[in-house]
Structures are given as structure tokens and as C-alpha cells.
C-alpha positions in Angstrom: 8.4 5.9 31.9 8.3 9.6 31.0 11.5 11.6 31.4 11.6 15.3 30.5 14.7 17.4 30.5 15.3 21.1 30.3 17.6 22.7 27.7 20.7 22.1 29.9 19.9 18.4 30.1 18.7 18.4 33.7 15.9 16.0 34.5 12.8 18.0 35.5 10.3 15.1 35.4 10.9 11.4 35.9 7.6 9.5 36.0 6.8 5.8 35.8 3.3 4.9 34.6 1.8 1.5 35.1 -1.6 0.6 33.7 -3.7 -2.4 32.5 -6.1 -2.1 29.7 -8.7 -4.6 28.4 -10.8 -4.2 25.3 -13.3 -7.1 24.7 -15.0 -7.4 21.3 -17.8 -9.5 19.9 -19.2 -9.1 16.4 -20.5 -10.9 13.3 -19.2 -10.2 9.8 -21.6 -10.1 6.9 -20.5 -10.8 3.4 -22.2 -11.7 0.1 -20.7 -12.7 -3.3 -22.5 -13.7 -6.5 -21.7 -14.3 -10.1 -23.5 -15.0 -13.3 -22.3 -16.6 -16.5 -24.3 -15.5 -19.6 -21.9 -17.5 -21.8 -19.0 -19.9 -21.7 -16.4 -17.2 -21.8 -18.0 -14.4 -19.9 -18.8 -13.9 -16.2 -20.3 -11.1 -14.2 -19.6 -10.9 -10.5 -20.3 -8.7 -7.5 -19.2 -8.9 -3.8 -19.9 -7.1 -0.6 -18.2 -7.6 2.7 -18.0 -5.8 6.1 -14.6 -4.9 7.3 -13.1 -4.6 10.8 -9.7 -3.8 12.2 -9.0 -3.9 15.9 -6.3 -1.6 17.3 -3.2 -3.5 18.3 -0.2 -3.0 20.6 1.8 -1.1 17.9 -1.1 1.4 17.6 -1.2 2.5 21.2 2.4 2.1 22.4 5.2 4.1 20.8 8.7 5.1 21.9 9.1 8.3 19.9 9.2 11.5 21.9 7.5 13.6 19.2 4.6 11.2 18.7 1.6 10.8 21.1 -1.4 8.5 20.9 -5.0 9.4 21.5 -6.1 7.7 24.7 -9.6 7.2 23.2 -8.3 5.5 20.1 -11.0 3.3 18.6 -11.2 0.3 16.3 -11.7 0.8 12.6 -14.6 -0.5 10.6 -16.3 -0.2 7.2 -17.2 -2.3 4.2 -16.0 -2.9 0.6 -17.9 -3.7 -2.5 -16.9 -4.5 -6.1 -18.6 -5.2 -9.4 -16.9 -6.6 -12.4 -16.8 -8.5 -15.6 -14.2 -11.1 -16.8 -13.7 -13.6 -19.5 -12.2 -14.2 -22.9 -12.8 -12.4 -26.2 -12.0 -14.5 -29.1 -9.3 -17.1 -28.6 -6.4 -14.9 -27.6 -7.6 -12.1 -25.4 -8.4 -12.4 -21.6 -9.8 -9.6 -19.5 -10.9 -8.7 -16.0 -12.4 -5.3 -15.3 -13.9 -4.2 -12.0 -15.0 -1.1 -10.1 -14.8 -1.0 -6.3 -15.6 1.1 -3.3 -14.0 0.9 0.2 -15.6 2.7 3.1 -13.0 3.1 5.8 -14.6 4.5 9.0 -12.5 6.0 11.9 -9.3 5.4 10.0 -6.2 5.6 12.3 -3.6 8.1 11.1 -1.2 10.8 12.3 -1.8 14.5 12.3 0.2 17.5 13.5 -1.1 19.0 16.7 0.0 21.8 19.1 0.2 21.3 22.9 1.9 23.0 25.8 5.6 22.3 26.0 6.5 20.7 29.4 10.1 21.9 29.1 8.8 25.5 29.5 6.1 24.6 32.0 3.5 24.9 29.4 4.2 28.6 28.8 4.9 28.0 25.1 3.5 25.5 22.6 5.2 22.8 20.6 4.1 20.8 17.6 3.8 17.1 18.0 2.6 14.2 15.8 -0.7 12.8 17.1 -2.1 9.4 16.3 -5.8 9.2 16.4 -9.0 8.2 14.5 -8.6 11.1 12.1 -11.6 10.7 9.8 -13.7 8.5 7.5 -12.0 7.6 4.2 -14.0 7.0 1.0 -12.1 5.1 -1.7 -13.4 4.5 -5.2 -11.6 3.0 -8.1 -11.5 1.0 -11.3 -9.0 -1.8 -12.1 -8.3 -3.8 -15.2 -6.2 -6.8 -16.0 -5.7 -7.5 -19.8 -3.7 -10.2 -21.4 -3.2 -11.0 -25.1 -1.5 -14.2 -26.4 0.4 -13.2 -29.5 1.6 -16.6 -30.7 -1.9 -18.1 -30.5 -2.7 -15.5 -33.2 0.5 -15.3 -35.2 1.6 -19.0 -35.2 -0.7 -21.4 -33.4 1.5 -24.4 -34.1 4.7 -22.8 -32.9 6.6 -24.0 -29.8 6.9 -20.3 -28.8 4.4 -18.9 -26.3 4.5 -15.1 -26.1 1.9 -12.9 -24.4 1.7 -9.3 -23.3 -0.3 -8.0 -20.3 -1.2 -4.9 -18.5 -2.7 -4.1 -15.0 -4.1 -0.6 -14.7 -5.9 1.0 -11.7 -7.3 4.5 -11.1 -8.2 5.3 -7.5 -9.8 8.3 -5.8 -9.3 8.3 -2.0 -10.4 11.2 0.1 -11.3 12.0 3.8 -14.7 13.1 5.0 -13.8 14.9 8.3 -16.6 16.8 10.0 -14.6 17.4 13.2 -11.3 18.2 11.5 -12.1 20.7 8.8 -8.4 21.0 7.8 -8.5 17.3 6.7 -11.9 17.4 5.0 -11.4 16.6 1.3 -7.7 15.7 1.7 -6.2 12.7 -0.1 -5.8 9.5 1.9 -2.1 8.8 2.5 -0.2 6.0 0.8 -2.9 5.6 -1.9 -1.4 6.2 -5.4 -4.1 7.6 -7.8 -2.7 5.7 -10.7 -0.9 2.4 -11.0 0.3 0.7 -14.1 2.0 -2.7 -14.6 2.8 -4.1 -18.0 5.1 -6.6 -19.5 5.9 -9.5 -21.8 6.2 -13.2 -21.1 7.8 -15.6 -23.5 8.6 -19.3 -23.3 10.2 -21.8 -25.7 10.3 -25.4 -24.6 12.1 -25.3 -21.3 13.2 -21.6 -21.4 11.2 -18.7 -20.0 11.7 -15.0 -20.1 9.7 -12.2 -18.4 10.1 -8.4 -18.4 7.9 -6.1 -16.5 7.5 -2.3 -16.3 5.7 -0.6 -13.4 4.7 3.0 -12.8 3.4 4.4 -9.5 2.0 8.0 -9.4 3.0 10.4 -6.7 1.0 10.5 -3.5 1.1 11.8 0.0 2.6 10.1 3.1 0.3 11.6 5.7 -3.2 12.8 6.1 -2.3 16.5 6.3 -1.1 16.3 2.6 2.0 18.1 3.5 4.3 18.4 0.5 7.5 19.0 2.6 8.5 19.2 6.2 12.0 19.8 7.8 11.9 16.4 9.5 11.2 14.6 6.2 8.7 12.4 8.0 5.8 14.0 6.1 5.8 14.9 2.5 5.3 13.8 -1.1 6.3 10.4 -2.3 7.3 11.2 -5.9 6.2 9.0 -8.8 8.6 6.3 -9.8 9.0 3.6 -12.4 10.8 0.3 -12.2 11.8 -2.4 -14.8 12.4 -6.0 -13.7 13.8 -8.9 -15.8 13.8 -12.6 -15.0 14.7 -15.8 -17.0 14.4 -19.5 -16.2 15.7 -22.6 -17.9 15.1 -26.2 -17.0 17.3 -29.1 -18.1 16.1 -32.5 -16.8 16.5 -32.3 -13.0 18.2 -28.9 -12.9 16.5 -25.5 -13.0 18.5 -22.3 -13.4 16.9 -18.9 -12.7 18.5 -15.5 -13.3 17.0 -12.1 -12.8 17.7 -8.4 -12.5 15.5 -6.2 -10.3 15.4 -2.5 -11.0 17.0 -3.0 -14.4 17.4 0.8 -15.1 18.8 1.5 -11.6 16.0 3.9 -10.8 16.4 6.0 -7.6 13.1 6.2 -5.6 11.5 5.5 -2.2 8.1 4.2 -1.2 7.8 5.3 2.4 8.9 7.8 5.1 9.9 6.3 8.5 9.3 8.0 11.8 12.1 6.1 13.6 15.0 3.7 12.9 16.4 3.5 10.2 15.0 7.0 9.7 13.5 9.3 10.4 12.9 10.4 6.8 12.8 8.6 3.5 13.9 5.0 3.2 15.5 4.6 -0.3 14.7 1.5 -2.2 17.3 -0.8 -3.6 19.2 0.0 -6.7 19.9 -2.5 -9.5 20.4 -5.9 -8.1 20.9 -9.4 -9.5 20.1 -12.9 -8.3 20.9 -16.4 -9.5 19.2 -19.6 -8.3 20.0 -23.2 -9.0 17.4 -25.8 -8.2 17.4 -29.6 -8.3 14.1 -31.6 -8.6 14.4 -35.1 -7.2 
């Protein structure tokens, strides 16, 4: 149902629209994975797979007045490939390093578009948010997972087990838009160019401790790469860093776990909502604690 009102609140259009749509699909996916082990502690691997994402009800039906959906919205397709090496160097160091490429064709996204304003009988224009297949996205990256077991090196016979680890990724994600020149070369939304996760894990007999630091670089929330808008729906998502701590102790049948999420009480957000509980930024939780008591029978 479409209801338009004038500036005085009088209804100038009250229209009910009924429709039935059907979109049948039939396809075959192709994928190939292979690996080679030149030694006991080393493995080379490669993978290729076609991707497909069908449009769903949430893509084509919205209840937000400032958002419209392209009636010709199409399914998304593409492929992803990766090439990597993993294994162990010496007796204490584990690694997994890979490069990857994701080709994302006809990516569904939202852009700002002008259209005649029905309130003024089309005499003036208004800016709306328009959901459509905006462009093809090309995403390249490199990711590594490294772990070093300290106690295996310092004191092999100790009951302590201490290790440090890091997970690092660099990503370049851009649009190739022949039809929408304003988007050509823009960064793909919600894809941080740099991610880092690092931490320490320690255990002694039945006690366990883990502390992790994570950093996410700033990135855009929409394809237009707007840095700021009055509605706060589009704009930059600033970089943020979070520290989490967790401990666990087991005594016979009992297991006690305690943790602190966002140890440093960082203030940040990870998304911008178009509707409830927005519109605008959705703040993440501040410092919070949890305690869990378990019984194994």
C-alpha cells in the first residue's frame, strides 16, 4: 500500500498494489580444490569455486519511505579463488598464508538517486536511496595466521603451555562500474582494508587464560563512499580496537569461566542502520562481564 501526503498531512494518494512474482532458477556449481605436500610439515593448496546468491524477500520488499528497490533487481554471481601455503617451521612455529580473489558480479547495494517528488506533483525532485545491482566488485587480499608456542622452546618439560598468535589480512575491494561512472573505482562498502587479531593463550594444568587484541581499519558503509550525510545512514565507519579477556578453570566435575569483553571500554560502532533501532549508527556494547558455571556429569 502506498500513501502519499502533502505538507499539511492530507492524503493525496492512497493506492493498494497486489502482485505475484515467480523467479525459477536452475544451475550447476563448479568447484575444484587441490593440495600438495612436498614434506611432512608443509602443504601447498589452491581452490576455485563459483558463487551464486539469489535475491530474497528482504532484498525486494522494504517498508522505508526513503528507500526504493529496482524492479529489475537480478541475482548475484561470481567466483572466488585462493592459493596458499601452510605448515610448521621447526617445532614451535605454525603458519598459514594465502592470497585470494573474489569476483562479485551484479553486487546488490544502495545508491542515492534523484526522482520527481510526488508531493509536489513531480515539479521538483527529491533524493532517495535506491537498491539495485550497482556494479561488479573485485576483491583481492592476502591473509596470514601465525602461532608460536613459547613454552615448547623455553621449557619443553614445563606444565605451562603459552603461545602467541596473530591473524593479519590486507584487502583491496573496488567497484568496476561501466554504467555508473560515479561509482567506478569506489571502495566496496563494509570491507575493511586492514584487519589485525593478535593475542596470548596460556594454560597450566586445569587453568586457562586468553587475551586478544583486535584492530579494524576505517571503511565505508555504502557504495557512494560518502564520508558524512545528515541522516547518518551513510558515512565512514571509523577504525576501532577492542581487547577481550577470558579465563577458565576446571575442578573435577565443575568448570568455572569468567571473561571481560571490551576490556578497555572502547566506544565504536560497526554498522549504520536504515531503520529501527536507527536510523544512524548502532553503538557497540561497552565493557561487559560474564561468569559461567558448568557441571560435567
